[in-house]
C-alpha positions in Angstrom: 8.8 29.6 -36.6 9.5 26.2 -35.4 8.6 22.6 -37.4 5.8 22.7 -39.3 6.6 19.7 -41.5 8.7 16.8 -39.8 9.0 14.7 -41.9 10.1 17.6 -44.7 12.2 18.6 -41.3 14.2 15.5 -41.3 14.6 14.2 -44.9 12.5 11.4 -44.9 9.7 10.7 -47.6 6.2 8.9 -45.8 7.7 5.6 -46.8 10.8 6.3 -44.3 8.0 7.6 -42.0 6.5 4.5 -41.4 9.5 2.1 -42.4 10.5 3.8 -38.8 7.0 3.8 -36.9 6.5 -0.3 -38.4 10.0 -1.4 -36.6 9.3 1.0 -33.2 5.8 -0.8 -33.3 7.8 -4.3 -33.4 9.6 -2.9 -30.8 6.8 -2.6 -28.6 5.0 -5.8 -28.9 8.3 -7.6 -28.6 8.7 -5.6 -25.4 4.4 -6.0 -23.9 4.7 -9.8 -24.4 8.3 -10.8 -22.8 6.6 -8.6 -19.3 7.2 -10.9 -16.6 8.4 -11.8 -12.9 11.8 -10.4 -13.6 10.2 -6.9 -14.3 7.5 -7.1 -11.1 10.5 -8.2 -9.1 12.2 -4.8 -9.6 9.7 -3.0 -9.2 8.6 -4.5 -5.9 12.4 -4.4 -4.9 12.5 -0.8 -5.7 9.0 0.4 -3.7 10.6 -1.7 -0.4 14.5 0.2 -1.3 12.4 3.6 -1.3 10.8 2.8 1.9 13.8 1.3 3.9 15.6 4.6 3.3 12.4 6.7 3.9 12.1 5.0 7.4 15.3 5.2 8.5 15.7 8.9 7.5 12.7 9.7 9.7 14.5 7.3 12.6 17.4 9.5 11.8 15.3 12.7 12.4 15.0 12.3 15.7 18.4 13.2 16.8 18.0 16.2 14.1 19.4 18.8 17.2 23.0 16.9 16.1 24.6 18.2 12.9 25.5 15.0 11.6 22.2 13.3 11.9 20.5 16.8 10.1 22.6 16.2 7.2 22.6 12.4 7.4 18.6 12.6 7.5 17.9 15.3 5.4 20.4 13.5 2.9 18.6 10.1 2.9 15.1 12.0 3.0 15.9 14.3 -0.2 17.2 10.5 -2.3 13.7 8.8 -0.6 11.7 11.5 -1.9 13.4 11.5 -5.1 13.4 7.5 -6.1 9.3 7.8 -5.1 8.4 10.6 -7.5 11.1 9.6 -10.6 11.7 5.7 -10.8 7.8 4.7 -8.6 5.5 7.4 -8.8 6.1 8.8 -12.4 6.3 5.4 -13.6 3.8 3.9 -12.1 1.2 6.4 -12.8 2.1 6.1 -16.8 0.3 2.8 -17.1 4.6 1.3 -17.0 3.4 -1.8 -14.1 -0.7 -2.0 -14.7 -0.2 -5.4 -16.5 0.5 -6.9 -13.7 -2.8 -6.4 -11.9 -1.3 -5.4 -9.0 -4.4 -3.1 -6.8 -1.0 -1.2 -4.7 0.9 -1.0 -7.9 -1.3 0.8 -10.6 -2.4 4.2 -12.1 -5.3 4.6 -11.0 -4.3 3.8 -7.4 -1.0 5.6 -7.0 -0.9 8.7 -5.3 2.6 10.4 -5.2 4.9 11.8 -2.4 4.3 15.3 -4.4 2.0 18.8 -3.4 0.3 18.1 -7.0 -2.5 15.8 -7.2 -2.1 12.5 -9.3 -5.5 12.9 -10.6 -4.5 16.2 -12.5 -1.3 15.2 -13.5 -2.3 12.4 -15.7 -4.1 14.9 -17.5 -1.6 17.8 -17.9 1.0 14.8 -18.5 0.0 11.7 -19.9 -2.2 13.4 -22.0 -1.0 16.8 -22.8 2.5 16.5 -22.5 3.3 13.2 -24.1 0.4 13.6 -27.1 1.5 16.7 -27.9 5.1 17.0 -26.7 6.5 20.4 -28.1 3.5 21.4 -29.7 3.2 24.9 -29.0 0.3 26.0 -27.8 -0.9 22.5 -26.9 2.1 21.2 -24.7 1.8 23.7 -21.7 5.2 22.0 -20.9 6.9 24.2 -22.9 7.9 26.8 -20.2 5.0 25.8 -17.3 3.5 29.1 -18.8 6.3 31.0 -16.9 9.4 30.7 -19.1 9.9 31.1 -22.9 11.9 28.9 -24.3 11.6 29.5 -28.2 11.7 32.2 -30.3 8.3 31.7 -31.3 6.9 32.2 -28.3 5.8 36.1 -28.1 8.6 38.3 -26.0 6.9 40.4 -23.1 9.3 42.7 -20.6 7.3 40.0 -18.2 10.7 37.9 -19.2 13.1 40.2 -18.4 12.7 38.0 -15.1 12.8 34.3 -16.2 16.1 33.3 -14.5 14.8 34.7 -11.4 11.5 32.2 -12.3 13.5 29.7 -13.1 14.8 29.6 -9.8 12.5 30.1 -7.7 10.5 26.9 -9.9 13.5 24.8 -9.2 13.2 25.4 -5.6 9.5 25.1 -5.3 9.1 22.7 -8.7 6.2 20.5 -6.4 3.8 23.6 -6.2 4.8 24.5 -9.6 3.2 21.0 -10.9 0.5 21.4 -8.8 -0.8 24.1 -9.9 -0.3 23.9 -13.4 -3.9 22.0 -14.3 -5.2 25.1 -13.1 -4.3 27.4 -16.0 -4.0 30.1 -13.5 -3.0 33.1 -16.4 -6.0 31.5 -18.9 -8.1 31.7 -16.1 -7.0 35.7 -15.3 -7.4 36.8 -19.3 -10.8 34.7 -19.6 -12.4 35.9 -16.2 -15.3 33.3 -16.4 -18.3 34.4 -14.3 -19.4 33.0 -11.2 -21.6 29.8 -12.1 -20.5 28.9 -15.1 -19.4 25.8 -16.4 -16.0 26.7 -16.6 -15.5 28.5 -13.4 -17.6 25.8 -11.5 -14.7 23.1 -13.1 -12.0 25.2 -11.9 -13.1 25.9 -8.4 -13.9 22.1 -8.0 -10.1 21.7 -9.5 -8.4 24.2 -6.7 -10.8 22.1 -4.3 -8.7 19.5 -5.0 -5.6 21.2 -5.4 -5.2 23.1 -2.1 -6.2 19.4 -0.2 -3.4 18.3 -1.6 -1.2 20.8 -0.6 -2.5 20.9 2.3 -2.0 17.6 2.9 1.5 17.0 1.9 2.3 20.4 4.3 0.9 18.9 7.5 2.9 15.8 6.8 5.7 17.2 6.6 6.1 20.4 8.3 3.4 19.0 12.0 3.1 16.0 12.1 7.1 13.6 11.5 8.0 17.3 13.5 5.7 16.5 16.0 6.3 12.7 16.3 10.6 13.8 17.0 9.5 16.1 20.0 12.1 18.3 21.3 14.0 17.7 17.4 10.9 19.4 15.6 12.4 22.5 14.2 15.9 20.3 13.1 13.2 17.7 11.4 10.7 20.6 9.9 13.7 22.4 8.3 15.4 18.9 7.1 12.1 18.0 5.6 11.8 21.3 4.1 15.7 20.9 2.5 14.7 17.2 1.6 11.8 18.7 -0.8 14.1 21.4 -2.2 16.9 19.0 -2.8 14.1 16.7 -4.4 12.3 19.7 -6.6 15.7 20.9 -7.6 17.1 17.6 -9.1 13.3 16.9 -10.8 13.1 20.5 -12.3 16.4 19.1 -13.4 15.8 16.0 -15.3 13.1 17.1 -16.4 14.5 20.1 -18.1 17.7 18.1 -19.5 14.8 15.8 -21.2 12.8 18.8 -23.2 14.8 22.0 -23.2 18.5 21.9 -24.4 19.7 22.4 -27.6 18.3 19.6 -30.4 14.9 19.0 -28.5 13.2 20.7 -30.8 9.8 22.4 -30.6 6.3 22.1 -33.5 3.4 23.9 -34.9 -0.1 22.9 -34.9 -0.1 22.3 -38.0 2.4 19.4 -37.3 -0.1 17.0 -35.7 -3.0 17.4 -37.9 -3.7 13.9 -39.4 -0.6 13.1 -38.1 0.2 9.0 -38.2 1.6 6.5 -35.7 5.2 7.3 -37.8 4.7 10.7 -37.4 4.0 10.8 -33.6 7.0 8.2 -33.6 8.9 10.7 -35.6 8.5 14.0 -33.7 9.1 12.4 -30.2 12.7 11.0 -31.3 13.8 14.6 -31.7 11.2 16.4 -29.6 13.4 14.8 -26.8 16.7 14.9 -25.5 19.0 11.9 -23.5 21.0 12.4 -20.3 23.7 10.2 -20.4 25.1 8.0 -17.3 25.7 4.7 -15.7 23.1 2.5 -14.3 23.0 5.0 -11.0 22.1 7.9 -13.0 19.4 5.6 -15.1 18.2 5.1 -11.4 18.2 8.1 -9.8 16.9 10.4 -12.5 13.9 7.1 -12.8 15.6 6.3 -16.3 13.8 9.4 -17.4 17.5 9.6 -18.9 16.6 7.5 -21.3 13.9 10.3 -22.5 13.2 9.7 -25.9 12.6 6.4 -24.6 10.5 7.3 -22.4 8.2 9.6 -24.7 8.0 6.3 -28.0 7.0 3.9 -24.9 5.8 5.7 -22.2 3.5 3.1 -20.4 6.6 0.5 -20.9 8.7 -0.8 -17.9 11.2 1.6 -16.8 13.7 -0.8 -16.4 13.8 -1.9 -20.0 14.5 1.2 -21.4 17.7 0.8 -21.4 17.9 -2.1 -23.8 15.5 -0.4 -26.0 17.5 2.5 -26.3 20.3 0.5 -28.0 18.0 -0.4 -30.8 16.4 3.3 -31.1 19.8 4.9 -31.3 20.6 2.2 -34.3 17.6 3.0 -36.0 18.7 6.7 -35.9 21.7 5.5 -37.2 20.4 3.7 -40.1 18.1 6.6 -41.0 21.0 9.4 -40.1 18.4 11.1 -37.4 20.0 12.8 -34.4 19.7 11.4 -30.9 20.4 14.3 -29.1 21.9 13.1 -25.5 24.9 14.3 -22.5 26.3 14.8 -20.0 23.7 16.2 -16.7 25.9 18.9 -16.7 26.5 19.7 -20.5 22.0 19.2 -21.0 21.5 21.2 -18.2 23.9 24.0 -18.7 22.2 24.6 -22.3 18.7 24.7 -20.6 19.7 27.3 -18.2 21.7 29.0 -21.7 17.9 29.1 -23.7 16.2 30.5 -20.5 18.8 33.3 -20.0 19.1 34.3 -23.8 15.2 34.1 -24.7 14.6 36.3 -21.8 16.0 39.1 -24.0 13.6 40.1 -27.2 15.0 38.7 -30.8 16.1 41.5 -32.3 19.2 41.1 -29.2 19.8 37.5 -30.9 22.1 36.4 -33.3 20.4 32.9 -35.1 17.2 33.6 -36.7 14.1 31.4 -35.3 15.0 28.8 -37.9 17.7 28.5 -37.3 18.5 28.6 -33.5 19.9 26.3 -31.0 17.3 26.0 -29.2 15.2 24.4 -31.9 14.6 25.1 -35.9 12.3 24.8 -38.2 12.3 22.7 -42.0 13.6 26.0 -43.6 17.0 25.6 -42.1 18.0 22.6 -43.4 15.7 21.8 -46.5 16.2 18.5 -49.0 15.9 15.0 -48.8 17.4 12.0 -47.6 19.8 10.1 -50.2 21.9 6.7 -50.2 25.3 7.0 -50.4 26.3 5.7 -53.5 29.8 5.4 -52.1 28.9 3.7 -48.8 25.7 2.6 -49.1 24.7 4.9 -45.8 21.6 7.2 -45.7 22.5 10.4 -45.8 19.5 12.7 -43.9 19.2 15.3 -41.2 21.5 14.7 -38.7 24.3 15.0 -41.8 22.8 18.3 -42.7 23.1 19.4 -39.3 26.9 19.1 -39.0 27.0 20.5 -42.0 25.2 24.1 -40.9 27.5 23.8 -37.3 30.5 23.7 -39.4 29.2 26.4 -41.2 28.0 28.6 -38.4 31.2 28.1 -36.9 33.1 30.2 -39.7 30.7 33.2 -39.3 31.3 36.3 -37.3 29.9 36.5 -33.6 27.4 38.8 -33.3 25.0 39.4 -30.3 24.3 36.2 -28.4 23.6 32.9 -29.9 
């Protein structure tokens, strides 16, 4: 089973949890009070960089009949789309820059270069995903209604194909984002009659999605190619290539933040009566970071600091690196795991989970209480304590290390 008692799983007392919450609240207040011109300058410079890069790419694609120009234009446009979606669109729509009171750079105004309507994304992502992060049955980002990413999801023969589904989802991720809000699986099961309020709402939402998809397709696959005249076909394929580059990269970054080993899943019982401190703790346990340098952080929209983003989704992305130092120190203080790793490692772990869980549980070695992709409080029961020899708090992180040592001594069997 997934975690149903986050305090017990974390080996923390209620007082410990509230102390962690108080420290994180203090970080929030400090960052909010220090936002200013340097932060505003940062996001405006990023927007100028992105627009300059896109304009340059569009200019190069006038010569896309020549392979070097096609390659350069496609790469430049792909990078421009990544920056727009990740460091600008995603973060602006989170309200990270609303404090500037800039009518253009505001969560209520920004419409991103993506097939998914911003108004729908802000519901499925900002509200549902960030409030109920990795809570089974409440967060649709757990597998996106398509993939089985925890043993707590009941297996069906449909999941045998999920390696193929995920490959397609990678390539066309923006369309997965676009239709997520529609919840097509639930609509098919409930079969709302025509004229019912639910059916009317679905049809209205579907119109919004189709309108946005049509607008994006017209821009990338008709208008811009037509502007380049004889290079129409080259520009069209370059735009398709740039969109696939953006989709694959975005998918990889998001999966690395939510599906590698150590990014835990939770039950609905865990969020009943949840305090702010418990919410913070759930975000810390349910997210994973990507290690790397400034370029990696920038190109991921600073979602390489996924733990910090989930703790403070509306704080400016350029502050997450400094916040990460303090969050990691807090994890050290309470002996909590701080899940991080390189992008190739985290992505390989995500793919490993997707490949394994295409199979029924009977072919898997671990139980649903002690699997790499999620655990439960039953796996490492106990309480944290202060080591009398070192004066350090010993809790979940130490228990996890000890558990891994025990497992490494067992005989290998079937799949992990």
